[in-house]
N, C-alpha and C positions, 0 to 999 in steps of 0.2 A: 504493500500500500504506500502511495506517495501522498504528500500533503502539498497542495498546489495553491498558489495565489490566483485569485479569480481573474485579475487583470491580465495575468500571463496567459491563462486559458482563452481569454477574449482575444488577445493579440495573436495567438496561434490559430484562431478560427475554430476553436473547439466548442465554445459556448457563446451565446449572445445574451447579454443582460441589458435590458432597455426599459426605461420608464416612459410615462406619457409626456406629451408636449407641455412645456411651461410657456409663460409669456404670451406674445401676440398670437401664436399658433394654437393656443388652448381654445376650446369651444367657448363661444360667448353665450350669455344667458338666453338670447333670442334664438339660438341655434339648437336648443333642446326641443324635441318633438315627441309626439305620442308613439310614433313608429319610426324606427331608424336603427342606427348602429349602436350597440350597447357600449356605454361609457363606464368602465368598471372602477368604482371607488372601494375604499377599505370596507365601508358599510355594506357593500354587496357581497362580501365574502363571509362565509361561516366556517363550519368544521369540514374543511376539504372541498367545499363546493362553492360555486358562484351562482348568485341569484340573477341570471340573465334577464328573466322576465321582469323582476322588480327594479332592475338597474335603470338609470336615466338613459335616454336615447338621444343621439345627435343626428342632425340632418346630413344629407349627402354632401352639401356644400362644406360643412365643417369637416367631414371625413376626408374630402379631397385636399384640404389644406394641411391636414396632419401628416407629418413626415416621420414620426417615431412613436413607438409604443403600440404599433398595429399588431394585434395578437393573432395567433393561429391555434387550431384545435391541438390539444395535447400540451400546450404551454403550461408551465408552472408559474403561478402568479403569487407575488409576495406583496403584502401591504407594508409600506415603509414610512408613512407619515400619519401622525395622530395616533392611530392604532397601528402599532408596529409588530410585525411577526406573524400575521395570519398568512397561511399558505393554502392555496387551492389549485386544482388542476382543471383546465378547460377541457371538457370531454371531446371525444373525436367527432361528435355531431353538434358541437357548439355553434351558435350563430356568430355572425361577424361581430367583432368587438375591438375596442381600443382601450389601452390603459390610461387612467387619469394620472395626474402628477403625484397621486398618493400610492400608486401601485407600479410594480415592475414585473415584466415577464422574464423568465429564464428558459432558454431553449438550447438544447444540444444541437450543434451543427456537425458533429462527428460522432456518430453512434459507436464507432469502434474504440473510442476513448471514454466517453461518458454516455451511459444509457439514459434516455430521457426520463424513464420511469424512476430511475435511481435519484435523479435530481430532486424529485419531490421529497424523498426521505432525507436527503442532505439538508434541505431547507428547514425541515421540521425537527431536525436532530438537536439535542441539547447543546452540542458544540456550536453549531451555527447560530442558534437562538441566543446563546451567551454572548457571542460576538456582536450580534445585533443590539443587545441590551447595552453594551459598552458604548457603541456609537450613538445610540438613541439618547443616552444620558449626557452627551457632550454639549447639548444646547439648553439654554435657559427657557426657550419657548416650548411649543408642543414637541413631543418626541418625533425625531426625524432622522432617517438614515439615507443620505444622499446616494445617488448612483455611483459617485466616486468612492464613497465609503463602502458600498456593497462590493465594488470591484477590488477593494483593498483587503477583503476578507479571505480566509483560507478555507478550503474544503478538502476532505479526504477522498482520494481517488484510488480505490483498489482495482485490481484487474477487472476488465469488463465482464468476465464470466461471473465473478463474485458479485458485481453490481446487479447483474441480471437475476442471480439467485436470490439476493436480498429483496429485490423488487418483486420477484415472483411470490415469495412467501407473504410479504406484507401486502402485496397487491391482491392476494386472495381474500384477505380481510376487507380491504377497501372495496373490492368488487361486491362483496356481500352487503356492505354498508350502502353502496350505490343502489343495489337492487331493492333493499329495504326502503331507501329514500324514494325511489321511483314508485314503489307500491303505496307508500304513504301519500305521495302527491296524487295518485289515482284515487285513493280513498277521499282525499279533500275534494277532488273534482266531482266525485259521485255525491258527496254530501251537499255540495253547492247545487248540483243539478236537481236533486230531490227537493231542496229548499225552493228553488225557482218554480218547480212544478206545484209545490204546496201553496205558495202565495199567489200563484196564477189561477188556482181554483176559485170558484165563486164563494163569496162570503168572507173574504179576507178583510180585516179591519186595520185602521191605523190608530195606535194607542200611544200615550206618553211613555217614553222609554223607562222611567223609573217605576211605572205601574207593571211593567213586564219583566224587567231585568233588575236583579239585586246586585248593586255595585258596592264594592268595598275598596276603599283607598288605602294605600300603603302608609306606614308610619315613618317618621323622620328619625331613624336610628342615628345615634351619635357616633361621630368618627373616632372619638377616643376609646370606644369600646370595640373597634374593629380588630380582628385578629387574623392570623394566618389560617389558610384552609385546614380544616380538621379540628380547630379549636372553637368551641361554642357551636353556633348554628349558622348554616349558609344564608346569606342575604341576597335576595333576588333584586337586582337593579336593572334599569333600562338596558344597559350595555350587555346584560346576560341573556336577554330574550332571544337573540339570534343563536347564541352558542349553547344555551341550556347548561352552562357550566359556571356557576357563581365563582367569582375570584376573591370575594371578601366574606368573611365570617364575623359573627359578633357574639359577645357574651351578654349583651344587654337584653333585658326583658321589659316589654311594654304592656300596659293593661289592655290595650285594644289591638294587639298584634294579630296578624293573620298569617296562617301557614298555608302556602300554596301546595297543592297536590299535583302529581303528574296527570295531565289531561285537563286541568283547569284552564279557563279562558282568561288570558291576561292582555292588557293593553298598555303600551308605553305612552306617556302623556306629554312627551316633547318630540319635536321634529317631524315625526310621522305617527299617524294614529291607525294602528292595525290590530284587529282582534286575532290573536294567535293562541295555539295550544302551548301550555307550559309542558315541555318534554323532558325536563330534568328531574332530579330527585326533589323531595319536599324541601321547602325553604321559606324563610320569612319574607313577607311582602314589604319592599322598601318604598319610600316616598316617590312620587311621580310615576308609579305603576299601580294599576287597578286590577281587581279580579271581578269577573262578571259571571253570574249564574242566573238561569231563568227561573221565574216563579211558576211552578206547575208544568214545566216542560224540560226537555233534555238540555244537557250542556252543549250539545251540537247545535241546538236551536239558538242558544245565546250567542254563539260565535257568528252564525249566519245573520241573525237579526241585527247585530251591531254593525255589520260591514257597511251598509249604505249610509246610516247617519254619521259614522266616523269619517267616511270618505267625503261627505258633504262638509263636515266641520273642517277637515284638513284643507279642502278647496277654498273655504271662506278665508282662512288664515294664511294662505300660501303667499300672499303679497308681502307679509311681514318678514323681518330678518330671521327671527327665531319664533317658531310657533309652539304654543302651549295649549294643552287641553285642560279645561277647568270644569269643576262640578256644575257651574252655571250653564255651561255649554250643553251638558247632558240633560239638565233639567228642562231645557226648551226643545229637546229633540224627541222625535217619535220613531217607532218601529212598526213594521208591517207584521201582523199576526194572522196566520191562516185560520180558516174555520176549524172547529174542534176535530172534525173527522180527518181533515187533511193534515192537521198538526200531529194527530196520533199516528197516522201513516208515516209521516216524516220521522218522528221520533223512533218508531219501530225499526226503521232502516238505518237512519243516520247514527244513532247511538252505538250500535254494534260496530259500525265503521270507525267511529271515533275511538272506541276501546281497542280495536285492532291496530289503529294508528299509534296509540300510546304504547302498545306492546312492542311494535316494531321499533319505536324510539328507545325503549328500555333495552332491547336487544342490541341496538346500535351502540348504546353507551358501553355495554360490556365488550363489544367488538373493538371499539375505539380504545378502551382501557388495555385490552390485550395487545393491540398494535403498538400503543405508546410504551408499554412495558418491554416489548420485544425489540423495538427500534434501537435504543442505545446499546442493547446487548449484542445485536447483530452488527451494528456499525463499528463497535469496538472489537469484535471478534471473540467476545467472552462466551457467546453461545453460537454453536454451529448451526448451519442452515437445516441440517437433518433433524436436529433436536427441536428447532423452532417449528418445523413442519408438523411435528407431532402435537405441539401445543395448539397450533392453528386448527388441526383436525378435530381437536377436542371441543372447540367452540363453534365450529361451522356445522 
């Protein structure tokens, strides 16, 4: 195994490391459109995946002006500004996309030296992430690791056959995770389709949101009680909604605290308002996050019923610099409720789909934990590939 300086690999034409356009070539606000080329920011990346559908889109005019950061299927994408260190892979069937100034793509140009799949595991390794943390901490502003800094880092490059073996073992876990994610998205689509059918039946009514949905707001836990993960109880903050992996725990107890359970409907109250399932372990609800449950209907119904009013409220506030969701916004909102028979039919189909989706998420958390445990062991050579294969077989 050799340890290589990234800028040397770039100079030799082995890898390409490139971020999105800065300055005048960056897309302007009026060049963002409903349908176009995905513009990938750090917020569009979660655990190994990119939210191409939810990402901002730029026009063809903006895309033609851009000269760098143009992605390709299979690229490994790294977030390097604000949120530093998220890593995701663009699937082989990914739509057209470009990196924002917050993200960088890493691409092998010589597969005989560096396997493209191996690059993903290099970037999520503890060694690489530690180097990122050092560079990110050198600024007094928001965490930032420039393209120059990224190229000044070192990566381990074993023989390509060893790279392929490591990627094969860890890739089996990631493939299963991807299949589960695809199945979960299908479950979401089916729930939405059944909801549309239910509210389309005759007899649907429009009712005040708080008459239909029970909303609980998170508490303001004190920062001086925050602890390292594993000490106290996990605290669910807005930034945790995409990853389902709380980074802060607390020893504080509050009289009106709320514990979120897997499958609960949660909504972040800053920047974007989206009803989503909490897919992590149980945790405390922090300020600026709310939990929603339906009165006399399924949890699946609560998520669907909230989608339209939340989208309307986000649209109202989109002209402001930073948007916030307040209790008063929900007090004046309404939701559409199907007639009793249609609602009962929806609940009978949608709730099992929700539970199946939560089960898939729980399985993925176990798969991710196994992958993250094996990764440093394989990268360092402390565990042989054959032994790792047996571990993987036990969880697949």
